[in-house]
C-alpha positions in Angstrom: 0.0 0.0 0.0 1.2 3.5 -0.9 0.2 6.6 1.1 0.2 10.1 -0.3 -0.5 13.0 2.0 -2.5 16.0 0.8 -0.8 18.7 2.9 -3.4 21.2 4.1 -2.3 22.0 7.7 -5.1 20.7 10.1 -7.1 19.4 7.2 -4.3 17.3 5.7 -5.4 13.7 4.8 -4.0 10.6 3.3 -4.7 8.9 0.0 -4.3 5.2 0.3 -3.4 3.4 -2.9 -3.2 -0.4 -3.2 -5.0 -3.7 -3.6 -7.8 -5.1 -1.4 -8.0 -1.9 0.6 -11.7 -1.9 0.6 -11.6 -4.9 2.9 -9.0 -3.4 5.4 -11.1 -2.6 8.5 -8.3 -0.6 10.1 -8.5 2.1 7.4 -12.1 2.7 8.3 -11.5 2.6 12.1 -8.7 5.2 11.7 -11.0 7.8 10.2 -14.5 7.3 11.6 -15.1 9.5 14.6 -18.5 8.4 16.0 -20.9 5.5 15.9 -23.2 6.9 13.1 -22.1 6.1 9.5 -24.0 6.4 6.2 -22.7 4.8 3.1 -23.8 6.5 -0.2 -23.5 4.5 -3.4 -25.3 3.9 -6.7 -27.2 1.1 -8.4 -24.1 -0.1 -10.4 -21.6 -0.2 -7.5 -23.7 -1.2 -4.6 -24.3 -4.8 -5.8 -20.6 -5.2 -6.3 -19.0 -3.6 -3.2 -21.5 -2.3 -0.7 -21.6 -5.5 1.3 -17.8 -5.6 1.5 -17.8 -2.1 3.0 -20.6 -2.8 5.4 -18.7 -5.9 6.7 -15.9 -3.6 7.9 -18.4 -1.4 9.8 -20.1 -3.9 12.1 -19.2 -2.0 15.3 -21.0 1.1 14.0 -24.6 2.2 13.6 -24.7 2.1 9.8 -27.3 3.0 7.2 -26.9 3.1 3.4 -28.5 4.9 0.5 -28.3 3.7 -3.1 -29.0 6.3 -5.8 -29.4 5.9 -9.6 -26.2 5.8 -11.6 -25.4 8.6 -14.0 -24.4 12.2 -14.4 -28.0 13.2 -15.1 -28.8 12.4 -11.4 -26.1 14.7 -10.0 -28.7 17.3 -8.9 -30.0 19.0 -5.9 -33.1 16.7 -6.0 -31.0 13.6 -5.4 -28.8 15.2 -2.8 -32.0 16.1 -0.9 -32.6 12.3 -0.6 -29.3 12.1 1.3 -30.4 14.9 3.7 -33.8 13.2 4.1 -32.2 10.0 5.3 -29.7 11.8 7.6 -32.5 13.7 9.2 -34.9 10.8 9.4 -32.3 8.7 11.2 -31.2 11.7 13.4 -27.6 11.7 12.3 -25.5 14.1 14.4 -22.7 16.6 13.5 -19.9 14.1 14.3 -21.3 11.3 12.1 -19.5 10.1 8.9 -20.6 9.9 5.3 -18.7 7.4 3.1 -19.0 7.9 -0.7 -18.7 4.6 -2.5 -18.7 5.1 -6.2 -17.4 7.2 -9.1 -17.1 10.9 -9.5 -20.8 11.6 -9.4 -21.3 9.8 -6.0 -18.1 11.4 -4.7 -19.2 14.9 -5.6 -22.7 14.5 -4.3 -21.6 12.8 -1.1 -19.0 15.4 -0.4 -21.5 18.2 -1.1 -24.1 16.6 1.3 -21.4 16.2 3.9 -20.4 19.8 3.6 -23.9 21.0 4.0 -25.5 18.7 6.6 -25.3 20.5 10.0 -22.7 22.7 8.3 -20.2 19.9 7.9 -19.8 16.2 8.9 -17.0 13.8 8.4 -16.5 12.4 4.9 -14.6 9.5 3.4 -14.0 8.8 -0.3 -13.9 5.2 -1.7 -13.6 6.0 -5.5 -14.5 3.1 -7.8 -13.6 4.4 -11.2 -10.2 5.3 -12.5 -11.3 8.9 -13.1 -12.5 9.3 -9.5 -9.3 7.7 -8.1 -7.0 10.0 -10.0 -9.0 13.2 -9.9 -12.4 13.9 -8.5 -11.9 12.1 -5.1 -8.8 14.2 -4.4 -8.9 17.9 -3.5 -12.2 18.6 -1.9 -14.3 19.8 -4.9 -17.9 18.8 -4.3 -21.1 19.8 -5.9 -24.0 19.2 -8.3 -24.9 20.2 -11.8 -27.5 22.8 -12.9 -29.3 22.8 -16.3 -27.4 25.9 -17.2 -23.9 24.7 -16.1 -21.9 21.8 -14.8 -20.7 21.8 -11.2 -21.9 25.4 -10.6 -23.4 24.6 -7.2 -20.9 23.2 -4.7 -18.3 23.7 -2.0 -14.7 23.0 -1.2 -14.8 20.3 1.4 -11.9 18.0 2.1 -12.4 14.3 3.0 -10.9 12.5 6.0 -9.2 10.1 3.6 -9.3 8.6 0.1 -9.2 4.8 -0.3 -8.2 4.0 -3.9 -8.4 0.2 -4.3 -7.0 -0.7 -7.7 -8.8 -4.1 -7.5 -12.2 -2.5 -8.0 -11.1 -1.4 -11.5 -11.4 -5.1 -12.5 -15.2 -4.6 -12.8 -14.9 -1.2 -14.5 -16.4 -1.0 -18.0 -13.9 -0.4 -20.8 -15.6 2.9 -21.7 -15.2 4.1 -18.1 -11.5 3.0 -18.0 -10.8 5.0 -21.1 -12.6 8.0 -19.7 -10.4 7.9 -16.6 -7.3 7.8 -18.7 -8.2 11.3 -20.1 -7.7 12.7 -16.6 -4.4 10.7 -16.2 -3.1 12.1 -19.5 -4.0 15.6 -18.3 -1.3 15.5 -15.5 1.4 14.7 -18.1 0.2 17.5 -20.3 0.0 20.3 -17.7 3.1 19.6 -15.6 4.9 16.3 -16.0 6.4 15.6 -19.4 8.2 12.4 -18.1 4.9 11.0 -17.0 3.3 11.9 -20.4 6.1 10.1 -22.2 5.6 7.1 -19.9 1.9 7.1 -20.8 2.7 7.1 -24.5 4.7 4.0 -24.0 2.3 2.2 -21.6 -1.3 3.0 -22.8 -1.6 -0.6 -24.1 -0.7 -2.0 -20.6 -3.2 0.4 -19.0 -6.0 -0.6 -21.3 -5.2 -4.3 -20.6 -5.6 -3.4 -16.9 -2.0 -4.4 -16.0 -2.0 -3.9 -12.2 1.5 -2.6 -12.0 0.9 -0.1 -14.7 -2.4 1.0 -13.3 -1.1 1.4 -9.8 1.8 3.5 -11.1 -0.5 5.7 -13.1 -2.9 6.2 -10.1 0.0 7.0 -7.8 1.7 9.5 -10.1 -1.6 11.2 -10.9 -2.4 11.5 -7.1 1.1 12.8 -6.4 0.7 15.6 -9.0 -2.8 16.5 -7.8 -1.8 16.4 -4.1 1.1 18.8 -4.8 -1.2 21.2 -6.7 -4.0 21.1 -4.1 -1.5 21.6 -1.2 -0.3 24.8 -2.9 -3.7 26.1 -4.0 -6.7 24.6 -2.2 -9.4 26.9 -3.5 -8.3 27.4 -7.1 -7.0 30.9 -6.8 -4.0 30.2 -9.0 -2.1 27.1 -10.1 -5.0 24.7 -9.3 -6.9 26.1 -12.2 -4.5 24.3 -14.6 -6.1 21.0 -13.5 -9.0 22.2 -15.7 -7.2 21.7 -19.0 -9.9 20.9 -21.6 -12.6 21.3 -19.0 -14.2 24.6 -20.2 -14.7 23.1 -23.6 -15.6 19.7 -22.1 -18.2 21.1 -19.7 -19.9 22.9 -22.6 -20.1 19.6 -24.4 -21.6 17.8 -21.4 -24.1 20.6 -20.8 -25.0 21.2 -24.4 -25.3 17.5 -25.3 -27.3 16.6 -22.2 -25.7 15.3 -19.0 -24.8 11.6 -19.5 -24.5 11.7 -23.3 -20.7 12.0 -22.9 -18.8 10.6 -20.0 -16.8 13.4 -18.3 -13.5 12.0 -19.4 -14.7 11.7 -23.0 -15.8 15.4 -23.0 -12.4 16.4 -21.4 -10.5 14.5 -24.1 -12.4 16.4 -26.8 -11.9 19.7 -24.9 -8.2 19.1 -24.5 -7.8 18.6 -28.2 -9.7 21.8 -28.8 -7.4 23.5 -26.2 -4.4 22.1 -28.1 -5.7 23.5 -31.3 -6.2 26.9 -29.7 -2.7 26.8 -28.2 -1.3 26.1 -31.7 -3.2 29.1 -33.1 -1.6 31.3 -30.4 1.9 30.1 -31.4 2.7 27.9 -28.4 2.3 24.4 -29.8 3.3 23.2 -33.3 1.4 20.7 -35.6 3.5 17.8 -34.3 2.6 18.6 -30.7 -1.2 18.8 -31.5 -1.1 15.5 -33.5 0.8 13.9 -30.6 -1.9 14.9 -28.1 -4.7 13.8 -30.4 -2.9 10.5 -31.0 -2.7 9.5 -27.3 -6.4 10.1 -26.8 -7.2 8.1 -29.9 -5.0 5.3 -28.6 -7.2 5.3 -25.5 -10.3 4.9 -27.7 -11.5 8.3 -26.7 -13.4 10.8 -28.9 -11.3 13.8 -30.1 -13.9 15.7 -32.2 -16.7 17.9 -30.9 -20.3 17.1 -31.5 -21.8 18.6 -34.7 -24.9 19.8 -33.0 -23.0 22.5 -31.0 -22.6 25.6 -33.0 -19.8 28.1 -32.2 -22.4 30.5 -30.8 -23.8 27.8 -28.5 -20.3 26.7 -27.4 -19.4 30.3 -26.4 -22.7 30.7 -24.6 -22.1 27.6 -22.6 -18.4 28.4 -22.0 -19.4 31.8 -20.6 -21.0 29.9 -17.6 -17.8 28.6 -16.0 -16.3 28.9 -12.5 -12.9 30.1 -13.9 -14.4 33.1 -15.7 -13.7 36.6 -14.4 -15.8 39.7 -15.0 -17.6 38.0 -17.9 -14.4 36.9 -19.6 -13.9 33.3 -20.6 -10.6 32.0 -19.1 -9.1 28.9 -20.6 -6.3 26.6 -19.6 -3.9 26.2 -22.5 -0.5 24.7 -23.2 2.7 26.6 -23.6 4.2 23.2 -24.5 3.6 19.6 -23.6 4.3 19.5 -19.9 3.5 23.1 -19.2 0.1 24.7 -18.8 -0.8 28.3 -18.7 -3.8 30.4 -17.8 -3.7 33.5 -20.1 -5.5 36.6 -18.9 -7.6 36.7 -22.0 -7.9 35.0 -25.3 -9.0 36.9 -28.4 -12.5 35.8 -29.2 -11.7 35.7 -32.9 -9.0 33.2 -32.3 -11.3 31.1 -30.0 -14.0 31.3 -32.6 -11.6 30.0 -35.3 -10.9 26.9 -33.2 -14.6 26.4 -32.6 -15.5 27.1 -36.2 -12.9 24.7 -37.8 -11.6 22.1 -35.4 -13.4 18.9 -36.2 -15.9 20.6 -38.4 
């Protein structure tokens, strides 16, 4: 088992990475602070792993709630079901919520934990690659709104993250590929050596080689932990973690939540960001083709949907958490391995990318 610490003073916490961690009772005992525990999961994950988690919690007063699976259910309506159960069963402020699932369950569980009685203890057990390497780490929680993705939420750090590589054995191929989009992101924004390793090892990752997957998870978490420790609330460098996300969120919202997996939309958005970086003179054609090639190798889409016009893209991109004073702010690439957050991008150049890339 590897342990990575997210350094946030009194709110520091460990990320545990390894095999069979979901069945290690001592990890739960170390981080649960009272008798009351609720385990939040979804209809896909609960039949596979909920019983395993509950077996580790026999000395606690435990309840569980299983929600539908899908981005379209990441709403205030379904978070209210969590509040309803916590209130009905009279959960106190020192109780613990365990989020067992992918990024949707993690985001909703964290948001519910942040809001209930102004904050209860919270543990993450991410069950997708994307959640293990990205959404479970860093304390971003929230829900979607019809006008924008993740626009309602809070920064709320967990007590720990338990990333069990074994649960990826049951992960659908499409979900595995979607997770690799976020893994690739770390190489693109700050770690050229990791990006080069990924280029050489994508086949092993797609084949679910345990050694390769564990290394990819660990390196991704190391990169994210360092960034979050430096900038918890995204006032600076943490924004670079959103490479491709402004384009990607527009694709998710404009296409209807659930049409594209988050990682699929991010892959397309990253290719669009690469095209825009080339137009600004930072990347060359070979760089852009190299970025597109690695996403294609992961069986990820690289072209935007035809139903989103340039005008609709810009409308959706204008509803983004990174925007300042009505200006769209985009994470771009100075080079492979170095991200940048320019103060402003000429709308004519942005429109050129939206008009022509993949059209």
